[in-house]
N, C-alpha and C positions, 0 to 999 in steps of 0.2 A: 190279458192287465198287464199293464205298462208297471215297471217299476220305480218308485217314487224317487230313489238315489240311485246316482251313477255308478257312486263307488261304497260298496260296503264297508271296505276296510276302516277299524276301528282307530283310533287318534292313541298315539303311544301312550297315555299316560291312562288313560283309561283302560286300555288292555294288561297293561301292568300293575293294576286296581282288581281287574277282573280274575286276572292269573293267582292274585292271593287267596281270592272268593276259592276259587275252585280247587284251590292246593287244600283251603280248607276243608272243604266239602268228602275231597278223595282220603283227606287222613283220618277221616272222624270214624272207622271201622266197619262201614258198612260196605257190602258187597261190592264191587263194580256193576257188577250184571245187574243188579239191581238200583243200582244209583241211573245205571244209564236207562232200564224200564220205566223208571219214575219220569225221567226224561221224555221219553219218549212220548207215554201216556197224558203227562200234561201239555206237550207241543201238541198232541192229537184234537186234546180235548179245546183247547184256544186256536186250532186250525192254522198253524204255523210249519208249514210245509219246509221255510230254511232250516227249522231245528227239529224238524221229523227228518228232512235229510239227512241232515249234518250228524246227528246223535252219532254215537259210536257202539252200540248196544253190539252189531256183530263183531267188531272188535274186540270188545270185552268180552265177547265168546259165549254171547245169546246164539244159541239157534234161528236158524230162518224160520221155522215153524213156529217157537214161542215169540220172536217180532211178528208174524202175522197176527198171531193171536192174542197181542197185548191188548185192544180193545174188548175184549172179551173176559178178559182173565176171570171175572168171577165167577164163570162158571166151568173154566179150564182147566183139566186138571194136572196141566203143565205148569201151572204154577204152585209153590208150597206156601205155607201157611204164611213166614216171614215178608215173603210177596207180597203175596193178598193185602197184608197188613202194609206195607208199605203203599201200594198202587190204590188203597183205601183212602189212607192218608193225602196223597199226590191227589187224588179224586175231588177229596172235600176242602183240601185248602185250594185246589184250583178252581173250585165252583164255589167262592166263599158269597155270592151275589145270589145264588138259589135259594138260600134260604139262612134267614140269621142261627147261629150256632153251626155251621156246618160242619166243622170238626168237633165230633159229639165226643162227649165222655167214654163212650162205647167203643168210637173208631180211634183214639188214644191211647187208652187202654188195651185195646187190641194190638196196638204198636208197640207199646210197650211193652208187653208180652215176649218180643222177640227183638229188641231194642234197646239199649243202654239209652242214659242220658247223651250222652257225648253221640252216639250214633244216632238218636231221636233230632239233638240238633242237625247233625250232617244232612239228613233227611229233608226236614225243612228246611234247611239251607237250597238244598237240591230244586226244594219244589220253588224255591221263591227268585230264583236266578233265573229257573229255567223259565216260569211265567215274567220276569223282567222281560227276557230277551222277547220270548213271544208278543209282548205286546209291543217292543220297538221294530219287531220285524215284520209282524202284521199291520202295521200303521205305516211303513217305509215300503211297505208292497215289498221287500226282500225276498227274491224269487227262491227256490231250491236249488240247489247246485253250487249256491254263491257260497264261496271259502273265504276266512278271516282269520288265515295267517300269511 
């Protein structure tokens, strides 16, 4: 597969806006490890190799064992209840087209047991921005290993 773009570097004005969004995500009180697991799981679902590769879960302290198991979080004891709630919310919000009302009251209530309103907003924003970049990168066929710095 050939890349559809030659230079994946973002325009400076766009980069600044994105940095502001990520600042909000990371200041919301959700553990960085959880946010990076959310990013990885949404990227896996969407088939975005660039985002899955560029994620910083390993740098955020997530073990290699846990990274390799994130696709099977629902049946793996490596994930705690709060991480499971975040990943369930991630999957539901990423797979909106799979069924109407994908983010059920039960999924939201479980997440709300572990995260306050600000943290929930941070999680939803992380899922949304990840899905946004996944769609751009897969459309442009941005390959894994691409750096945006």
